[in-house]
VMD Tcl script that builds the backbone (N, CA, C; Angstrom):
set m [mol new atoms 303]
animate dup $m
set s [atomselect $m all]
$s set {name element resname resid chain x y z} {
  {N N MET 1 A 104.518 94.025 104.053}
  {CA C MET 1 A 105.788 94.521 103.642}
  {C C MET 1 A 105.575 95.660 102.658}
  {N N SER 2 A 106.310 96.725 102.826}
  {CA C SER 2 A 106.089 97.884 101.971}
  {C C SER 2 A 107.250 98.181 101.063}
  {N N GLY 3 A 108.303 97.394 101.108}
  {CA C GLY 3 A 109.439 97.659 100.250}
  {C C GLY 3 A 110.435 96.529 100.325}
  {N N SER 4 A 111.475 96.663 99.538}
  {CA C SER 4 A 112.478 95.630 99.419}
  {C C SER 4 A 113.180 95.339 100.718}
  {N N MET 5 A 113.420 94.076 100.944}
  {CA C MET 5 A 114.198 93.639 102.096}
  {C C MET 5 A 115.613 93.254 101.634}
  {N N LEU 6 A 115.854 93.318 100.337}
  {CA C LEU 6 A 117.120 92.965 99.743}
  {C C LEU 6 A 117.958 94.216 99.596}
  {N N SER 7 A 119.168 94.184 100.114}
  {CA C SER 7 A 120.057 95.318 99.953}
  {C C SER 7 A 120.594 95.319 98.540}
  {N N SER 8 A 120.545 96.460 97.886}
  {CA C SER 8 A 121.042 96.539 96.516}
  {C C SER 8 A 122.559 96.763 96.479}
  {N N ALA 9 A 123.173 96.960 97.632}
  {CA C ALA 9 A 124.607 97.265 97.689}
  {C C ALA 9 A 125.460 96.176 97.042}
  {N N ALA 10 A 125.083 94.919 97.197}
  {CA C ALA 10 A 125.893 93.825 96.662}
  {C C ALA 10 A 125.485 93.431 95.249}
  {N N LEU 11 A 124.477 94.097 94.681}
  {CA C LEU 11 A 123.989 93.747 93.366}
  {C C LEU 11 A 124.704 94.560 92.279}
  {N N ASP 12 A 124.836 93.950 91.108}
  {CA C ASP 12 A 125.385 94.693 89.971}
  {C C ASP 12 A 124.333 95.707 89.499}
  {N N GLU 13 A 124.739 96.599 88.638}
  {CA C GLU 13 A 123.844 97.677 88.193}
  {C C GLU 13 A 122.549 97.169 87.566}
  {N N ARG 14 A 122.649 96.137 86.746}
  {CA C ARG 14 A 121.443 95.591 86.099}
  {C C ARG 14 A 120.459 95.086 87.130}
  {N N ARG 15 A 120.938 94.321 88.088}
  {CA C ARG 15 A 120.058 93.781 89.120}
  {C C ARG 15 A 119.465 94.889 90.003}
  {N N ARG 16 A 120.231 95.928 90.281}
  {CA C ARG 16 A 119.713 97.054 91.046}
  {C C ARG 16 A 118.552 97.710 90.318}
  {N N LYS 17 A 118.687 97.901 89.008}
  {CA C LYS 17 A 117.621 98.501 88.214}
  {C C LYS 17 A 116.381 97.621 88.193}
  {N N ILE 18 A 116.578 96.321 88.024}
  {CA C ILE 18 A 115.466 95.386 88.016}
  {C C ILE 18 A 114.762 95.403 89.378}
  {N N LEU 19 A 115.536 95.391 90.441}
  {CA C LEU 19 A 114.940 95.425 91.783}
  {C C LEU 19 A 114.084 96.679 91.967}
  {N N PHE 20 A 114.598 97.804 91.560}
  {CA C PHE 20 A 113.851 99.059 91.659}
  {C C PHE 20 A 112.536 98.970 90.879}
  {N N ARG 21 A 112.625 98.501 89.633}
  {CA C ARG 21 A 111.426 98.370 88.799}
  {C C ARG 21 A 110.436 97.369 89.363}
  {N N ALA 22 A 110.919 96.289 89.959}
  {CA C ALA 22 A 110.025 95.256 90.492}
  {C C ALA 22 A 109.200 95.782 91.653}
  {N N TRP 23 A 109.744 96.713 92.426}
  {CA C TRP 23 A 109.036 97.272 93.578}
  {C C TRP 23 A 108.210 98.501 93.213}
  {N N ARG 24 A 108.279 98.973 91.988}
  {CA C ARG 24 A 107.541 100.163 91.593}
  {C C ARG 24 A 106.805 99.900 90.284}
  {N N ARG 25 A 105.841 98.998 90.362}
  {CA C ARG 25 A 105.110 98.547 89.178}
  {C C ARG 25 A 103.999 99.496 88.768}
  {N N GLY 26 A 103.306 100.062 89.730}
  {CA C GLY 26 A 102.144 100.848 89.423}
  {C C GLY 26 A 100.913 100.337 90.157}
  {N N MET 27 A 100.738 99.039 90.171}
  {CA C MET 27 A 99.675 98.410 90.963}
  {C C MET 27 A 100.313 97.858 92.228}
  {N N ARG 28 A 99.758 98.191 93.357}
  {CA C ARG 28 A 100.322 97.756 94.643}
  {C C ARG 28 A 100.449 96.220 94.711}
  {N N GLU 29 A 99.437 95.544 94.185}
  {CA C GLU 29 A 99.477 94.081 94.190}
  {C C GLU 29 A 100.698 93.556 93.432}
  {N N MET 30 A 100.976 94.185 92.313}
  {CA C MET 30 A 102.110 93.749 91.499}
  {C C MET 30 A 103.434 94.168 92.123}
  {N N ASP 31 A 103.457 95.309 92.828}
  {CA C ASP 31 A 104.671 95.700 93.566}
  {C C ASP 31 A 105.032 94.574 94.530}
  {N N LEU 32 A 104.012 94.097 95.250}
  {CA C LEU 32 A 104.270 93.057 96.250}
  {C C LEU 32 A 104.685 91.744 95.622}
  {N N VAL 33 A 104.000 91.333 94.580}
  {CA C VAL 33 A 104.320 90.052 93.928}
  {C C VAL 33 A 105.700 90.108 93.281}
  {N N MET 34 A 105.906 91.098 92.406}
  {CA C MET 34 A 107.184 91.174 91.681}
  {C C MET 34 A 108.326 91.555 92.608}
  {N N GLY 35 A 108.065 92.479 93.523}
  {CA C GLY 35 A 109.131 92.920 94.440}
  {C C GLY 35 A 109.595 91.815 95.354}
  {N N ASN 36 A 108.660 91.127 95.964}
  {CA C ASN 36 A 109.048 90.006 96.833}
  {C C ASN 36 A 109.742 88.894 96.068}
  {N N PHE 37 A 109.263 88.639 94.854}
  {CA C PHE 37 A 109.916 87.633 94.022}
  {C C PHE 37 A 111.345 88.053 93.703}
  {N N ALA 38 A 111.529 89.320 93.340}
  {CA C ALA 38 A 112.868 89.821 93.056}
  {C C ALA 38 A 113.762 89.728 94.285}
  {N N ASP 39 A 113.247 90.106 95.437}
  {CA C ASP 39 A 114.037 89.992 96.674}
  {C C ASP 39 A 114.549 88.567 96.868}
  {N N ALA 40 A 113.683 87.602 96.652}
  {CA C ALA 40 A 114.029 86.200 96.924}
  {C C ALA 40 A 114.878 85.562 95.835}
  {N N ASN 41 A 114.775 86.024 94.582}
  {CA C ASN 41 A 115.384 85.310 93.476}
  {C C ASN 41 A 116.421 86.066 92.683}
  {N N LEU 42 A 116.394 87.370 92.707}
  {CA C LEU 42 A 117.251 88.172 91.840}
  {C C LEU 42 A 118.749 87.873 91.950}
  {N N PRO 43 A 119.302 87.745 93.146}
  {CA C PRO 43 A 120.743 87.525 93.215}
  {C C PRO 43 A 121.222 86.249 92.500}
  {N N ALA 44 A 120.377 85.240 92.453}
  {CA C ALA 44 A 120.798 83.959 91.869}
  {C C ALA 44 A 120.321 83.767 90.431}
  {N N MET 45 A 119.586 84.738 89.871}
  {CA C MET 45 A 119.084 84.571 88.502}
  {C C MET 45 A 120.212 84.565 87.480}
  {N N SER 46 A 120.054 83.707 86.488}
  {CA C SER 46 A 121.000 83.673 85.370}
  {C C SER 46 A 120.710 84.847 84.444}
  {N N ALA 47 A 121.599 85.073 83.508}
  {CA C ALA 47 A 121.393 86.155 82.521}
  {C C ALA 47 A 120.105 85.924 81.731}
  {N N ALA 48 A 119.838 84.675 81.373}
  {CA C ALA 48 A 118.618 84.365 80.612}
  {C C ALA 48 A 117.376 84.638 81.463}
  {N N GLU 49 A 117.433 84.308 82.740}
  {CA C GLU 49 A 116.297 84.569 83.634}
  {C C GLU 49 A 116.104 86.064 83.843}
  {N N LEU 50 A 117.190 86.805 83.940}
  {CA C LEU 50 A 117.088 88.262 84.037}
  {C C LEU 50 A 116.430 88.842 82.789}
  {N N ASP 51 A 116.836 88.350 81.620}
  {CA C ASP 51 A 116.192 88.790 80.360}
  {C C ASP 51 A 114.705 88.526 80.401}
  {N N GLU 52 A 114.327 87.328 80.809}
  {CA C GLU 52 A 112.927 86.954 80.850}
  {C C GLU 52 A 112.136 87.785 81.867}
  {N N PHE 53 A 112.715 88.012 83.011}
  {CA C PHE 53 A 112.047 88.803 84.061}
  {C C PHE 53 A 111.855 90.248 83.573}
  {N N GLU 54 A 112.846 90.784 82.898}
  {CA C GLU 54 A 112.718 92.135 82.364}
  {C C GLU 54 A 111.594 92.203 81.307}
  {N N ARG 55 A 111.535 91.180 80.456}
  {CA C ARG 55 A 110.448 91.150 79.442}
  {C C ARG 55 A 109.089 91.058 80.130}
  {N N LEU 56 A 109.009 90.259 81.158}
  {CA C LEU 56 A 107.763 90.108 81.894}
  {C C LEU 56 A 107.345 91.444 82.539}
  {N N MET 57 A 108.307 92.193 83.019}
  {CA C MET 57 A 107.984 93.476 83.653}
  {C C MET 57 A 107.526 94.515 82.612}
  {N N GLU 58 A 107.748 94.255 81.346}
  {CA C GLU 58 A 107.246 95.172 80.297}
  {C C GLU 58 A 105.762 94.958 80.016}
  {N N ALA 59 A 105.238 93.817 80.422}
  {CA C ALA 59 A 103.813 93.527 80.193}
  {C C ALA 59 A 102.977 94.357 81.164}
  {N N PRO 60 A 101.773 94.757 80.752}
  {CA C PRO 60 A 100.903 95.539 81.640}
  {C C PRO 60 A 100.546 94.770 82.918}
  {N N ASP 61 A 100.564 95.474 84.040}
  {CA C ASP 61 A 100.280 94.844 85.324}
  {C C ASP 61 A 98.985 94.079 85.363}
  {N N PRO 62 A 97.855 94.646 84.858}
  {CA C PRO 62 A 96.610 93.889 84.932}
  {C C PRO 62 A 96.678 92.545 84.208}
  {N N GLU 63 A 97.400 92.492 83.096}
  {CA C GLU 63 A 97.532 91.219 82.355}
  {C C GLU 63 A 98.327 90.219 83.185}
  {N N VAL 64 A 99.468 90.636 83.707}
  {CA C VAL 64 A 100.313 89.729 84.473}
  {C C VAL 64 A 99.555 89.226 85.711}
  {N N LEU 65 A 98.879 90.139 86.380}
  {CA C LEU 65 A 98.100 89.741 87.569}
  {C C LEU 65 A 97.020 88.718 87.200}
  {N N SER 66 A 96.376 88.906 86.071}
  {CA C SER 66 A 95.346 87.941 85.664}
  {C C SER 66 A 95.957 86.577 85.344}
  {N N TRP 67 A 97.187 86.541 84.837}
  {CA C TRP 67 A 97.846 85.259 84.595}
  {C C TRP 67 A 98.217 84.599 85.915}
  {N N ILE 68 A 98.693 85.408 86.853}
  {CA C ILE 68 A 99.106 84.862 88.146}
  {C C ILE 68 A 97.915 84.300 88.918}
  {N N THR 69 A 96.805 85.004 88.883}
  {CA C THR 69 A 95.621 84.563 89.637}
  {C C THR 69 A 94.826 83.480 88.911}
  {N N GLY 70 A 95.131 83.262 87.643}
  {CA C GLY 70 A 94.406 82.279 86.856}
  {C C GLY 70 A 93.126 82.821 86.243}
  {N N GLU 71 A 92.913 84.121 86.367}
  {CA C GLU 71 A 91.756 84.769 85.763}
  {C C GLU 71 A 91.790 84.695 84.248}
  {N N ALA 72 A 92.984 84.715 83.700}
  {CA C ALA 72 A 93.196 84.597 82.262}
  {C C ALA 72 A 94.278 83.546 82.022}
  {N N PRO 73 A 94.176 82.851 80.895}
  {CA C PRO 73 A 95.223 81.859 80.616}
  {C C PRO 73 A 96.561 82.531 80.353}
  {N N THR 74 A 97.628 81.909 80.806}
  {CA C THR 74 A 98.958 82.413 80.566}
  {C C THR 74 A 99.313 82.158 79.111}
  {N N PRO 75 A 99.736 83.177 78.376}
  {CA C PRO 75 A 100.148 82.968 76.988}
  {C C PRO 75 A 101.302 81.955 76.931}
  {N N PRO 76 A 101.320 81.111 75.914}
  {CA C PRO 76 A 102.364 80.085 75.822}
  {C C PRO 76 A 103.786 80.625 75.934}
  {N N GLU 77 A 104.034 81.802 75.366}
  {CA C GLU 77 A 105.400 82.360 75.412}
  {C C GLU 77 A 105.786 82.845 76.806}
  {N N ARG 78 A 104.790 83.022 77.674}
  {CA C ARG 78 A 105.061 83.441 79.056}
  {C C ARG 78 A 105.026 82.270 80.028}
  {N N ASP 79 A 104.517 81.135 79.592}
  {CA C ASP 79 A 104.345 79.964 80.458}
  {C C ASP 79 A 105.694 79.231 80.559}
  {N N THR 80 A 106.561 79.746 81.396}
  {CA C THR 80 A 107.930 79.255 81.523}
  {C C THR 80 A 108.180 78.816 82.974}
  {N N PRO 81 A 109.288 78.133 83.230}
  {CA C PRO 81 A 109.606 77.775 84.610}
  {C C PRO 81 A 109.757 79.022 85.524}
  {N N LEU 82 A 110.311 80.114 85.009}
  {CA C LEU 82 A 110.436 81.314 85.813}
  {C C LEU 82 A 109.060 81.853 86.186}
  {N N PHE 83 A 108.130 81.892 85.215}
  {CA C PHE 83 A 106.794 82.390 85.509}
  {C C PHE 83 A 106.076 81.457 86.460}
  {N N ALA 84 A 106.300 80.179 86.359}
  {CA C ALA 84 A 105.691 79.223 87.307}
  {C C ALA 84 A 106.163 79.514 88.728}
  {N N ARG 85 A 107.440 79.834 88.897}
  {CA C ARG 85 A 107.958 80.201 90.222}
  {C C ARG 85 A 107.332 81.500 90.703}
  {N N LEU 86 A 107.191 82.463 89.794}
  {CA C LEU 86 A 106.565 83.737 90.150}
  {C C LEU 86 A 105.117 83.522 90.566}
  {N N ARG 87 A 104.398 82.709 89.825}
  {CA C ARG 87 A 102.981 82.425 90.124}
  {C C ARG 87 A 102.844 81.727 91.474}
  {N N ALA 88 A 103.779 80.858 91.813}
  {CA C ALA 88 A 103.687 80.099 93.070}
  {C C ALA 88 A 104.174 80.922 94.262}
  {N N ALA 89 A 104.937 81.943 94.053}
  {CA C ALA 89 A 105.560 82.702 95.155}
  {C C ALA 89 A 104.555 83.230 96.182}
  {N N PRO 90 A 103.454 83.873 95.786}
  {CA C PRO 90 A 102.500 84.386 96.806}
  {C C PRO 90 A 101.880 83.254 97.647}
  {N N ARG 91 A 101.524 82.144 96.999}
  {CA C ARG 91 A 100.967 81.009 97.746}
  {C C ARG 91 A 101.986 80.435 98.711}
  {N N ASP 92 A 103.222 80.308 98.235}
  {CA C ASP 92 A 104.286 79.773 99.090}
  {C C ASP 92 A 104.524 80.675 100.295}
  {N N ALA 93 A 104.489 81.995 100.098}
  {CA C ALA 93 A 104.690 82.946 101.178}
  {C C ALA 93 A 103.575 82.853 102.200}
  {N N LEU 94 A 102.328 82.726 101.736}
  {CA C LEU 94 A 101.198 82.558 102.657}
  {C C LEU 94 A 101.319 81.262 103.453}
  {N N LYS 95 A 101.705 80.210 102.775}
  {CA C LYS 95 A 101.873 78.919 103.450}
  {C C LYS 95 A 102.938 79.015 104.553}
  {N N ARG 96 A 104.070 79.655 104.245}
  {CA C ARG 96 A 105.129 79.806 105.243}
  {C C ARG 96 A 104.648 80.666 106.416}
  {N N ALA 97 A 103.898 81.722 106.119}
  {CA C ALA 97 A 103.382 82.590 107.174}
  {C C ALA 97 A 102.407 81.846 108.102}
  {N N ASN 98 A 101.559 81.006 107.503}
  {CA C ASN 98 A 100.607 80.236 108.300}
  {C C ASN 98 A 101.301 79.171 109.134}
  {N N GLU 99 A 102.350 78.572 108.601}
  {CA C GLU 99 A 103.088 77.571 109.354}
  {C C GLU 99 A 103.841 78.161 110.502}
  {N N ALA 100 A 104.240 79.443 110.376}
  {CA C ALA 100 A 104.985 80.115 111.434}
  {C C ALA 100 A 104.119 80.513 112.632}
  {N N LYS 101 A 102.811 80.504 112.430}
  {CA C LYS 101 A 101.880 80.885 113.497}
  {C C LYS 101 A 101.767 79.849 114.577}
}
mol reanalyze $m
mol bondsrecalc $m
mol representation Tube
mol addrep $m
C-alpha cells in the first residue's frame, strides 16, 4: 500500500491534518505503520486519543520505530493502550493477510 485508503472527505479538519501527517512521516516504514493505523482508527478516536497520537507523531521516527519493533524499551509515558494498539497493528495486518491466502 502506498497511501491512505481512508477518504478524508468525511473527516473534520483536525483528523484530516493528522491523516496527512501520519502518511508523510519521513521514513517509509513509519509512513506505513502510522498511516495504516490512522486509516483504521482515526475516525473513531476520542479527543484524548487524538492528542496522544499527535504527541506520538512529534517523536522522531527512528525512536518510535525502535519502540514498535522492541529494539528499545518504550518510555513509560508512551506505554499506553493507544501505543499498544499501534505496536500490534503491523503484526495483526500480517496475520490477516496470511489468513486470507
